[in-house]
Each structure stands twice: as structure tokens, then as C-alpha cells.
C-alpha positions in Angstrom: 0.0 -0.1 0.0 2.9 2.3 0.7 4.0 2.1 -3.0 0.6 2.9 -4.3 0.4 6.0 -1.8 4.0 7.1 -3.1 2.7 6.8 -6.9 -0.3 8.8 -6.1 1.8 11.4 -4.3 4.2 11.6 -7.4 1.1 12.0 -9.7 -0.3 14.6 -7.3 3.0 16.7 -7.5 3.1 16.4 -11.2 -0.5 17.8 -11.4 0.6 20.6 -9.0 3.7 21.4 -11.3 1.4 21.6 -14.3 -1.2 23.7 -12.6 1.1 26.3 -11.0 3.7 26.3 -14.0 1.0 26.7 -16.6 -0.7 29.5 -14.7 2.7 31.3 -13.9 3.8 30.9 -17.5 0.5 32.5 -18.9 0.6 35.2 -16.2 4.1 36.2 -17.2 3.2 36.3 -20.7 0.4 38.6 -20.1 -2.1 36.3 -21.7 -4.6 35.4 -19.1 -5.9 32.3 -20.7 -6.7 28.9 -19.3 -4.2 26.5 -21.3 -4.1 22.6 -21.4 -1.5 22.5 -18.7 -3.6 24.4 -16.2 -6.7 22.4 -17.1 -5.0 18.9 -16.8 -3.2 20.1 -13.7 -6.3 20.9 -11.9 -8.0 17.6 -12.9 -4.9 15.6 -12.0 -4.7 17.3 -8.5 -8.4 16.7 -7.8 -8.3 13.1 -8.8 -4.9 12.2 -7.2 -6.0 14.1 -4.1 -9.1 12.0 -3.6 -7.0 9.0 -4.1 -4.4 10.1 -1.4 -7.3 10.9 1.0 -8.4 7.2 0.9 -7.4 5.4 4.1 -4.5 3.3 2.6 -2.3 3.1 5.6 -4.7 1.6 8.2 -5.5 4.5 10.4 -2.1 5.1 12.2 -0.9 8.3 13.8 0.5 9.8 10.5 -3.1 10.1 8.9 -3.9 13.4 7.9 -6.8 15.3 9.9 -10.2 14.9 8.2 -10.6 18.7 8.5 -7.3 19.3 6.7 -8.5 17.0 4.1 -11.8 18.8 3.8 -10.1 22.2 3.3 -7.7 20.8 0.7 -10.7 19.1 -1.1 -12.7 22.5 -0.9 -9.7 24.4 -2.3 -9.0 21.8 -5.1 -12.8 22.0 -6.2 -12.9 25.8 -6.2 -9.7 25.7 -8.4 -11.2 23.1 -10.7 -14.3 25.2 -11.1 -12.3 28.4 -11.7 -10.4 26.6 -14.4 -13.1 24.6 -16.0 -15.9 27.0 -16.5 -13.8 29.6 -18.5 -11.5 27.1 -20.3 -12.8 27.9 -23.7 -12.7 31.7 -23.5 -10.0 33.6 -25.3 -9.2 35.5 -22.0 -10.1 35.7 -18.4 -9.9 38.5 -16.0 -6.4 39.2 -14.4 -8.0 38.9 -10.9 -9.6 35.5 -11.8 -6.1 34.3 -12.8 -4.4 35.7 -9.8 -7.1 33.8 -7.7 -6.2 30.6 -9.5 -2.5 30.9 -8.6 -3.2 32.1 -5.0 -5.5 29.1 -4.3 -2.9 26.7 -5.8 -0.2 28.1 -3.5 -2.8 28.1 -0.6 -3.5 24.4 -1.3 0.2 23.6 -1.1 0.6 25.7 2.1 -2.2 23.7 3.8 -0.4 20.5 2.7 2.9 21.4 4.1 2.3 23.6 7.1 -0.9 22.1 8.6 0.1 19.4 11.1 
């Protein structure tokens, strides 16, 4: 089960890299558009995060808090909605784009700093 958890964690990190990297690249180019990297990154983050939240380790002391998992799920769903709805538009508002980046960083911060 540990190998499965590590594979899911790796996939989750790849999704994070796609999401944040795609968003920052678009932001720096000045074109506020949802690109495929952002879309697929948000999908990968949501699906792999659900897999990681499954009780794979048998309920030991290293299990994450259900509240932490709920907060991360809520943020991931918000990011997915913010990415999925305007995905076919030529451009999105700058504030909307900044919101995607901030929520992505907030989700990572919850994962790292919430103990």
C-alpha cells in the first residue's frame, strides 16, 4: 500500500507542477487564458488528491486530519471550477487568474504547514 501512496503522491505533485507552472507561464506572458497544462493540472490534482485521502495506511498516527483533507478538497474543487468554466474563453480577468495562482499556493501551504 505504501508503494501505491507514493505513486499517487508523485502524480499529485506532477499535477501541482502543471497547474502552477502553466498558470505562472500564462501570467508572465500577459495572456490570461486557461491553457491545457492548467486544465489537466487541476484535474490531476483533484483526482489524485481524492486517491491520497483514501485510508490506505490503516489509520495510524500519521493519517492527516479529516478537517485538513476537507479544506484541501474544498480548495481543489474551487480551483477546478475556476479553471473548467472559462476554459474555452480567449481570455479571463487578471484577478480571476491571480485567484487561481493564490488558491494553488494556498492548497500547497495547507499540505505543508498544517500538522
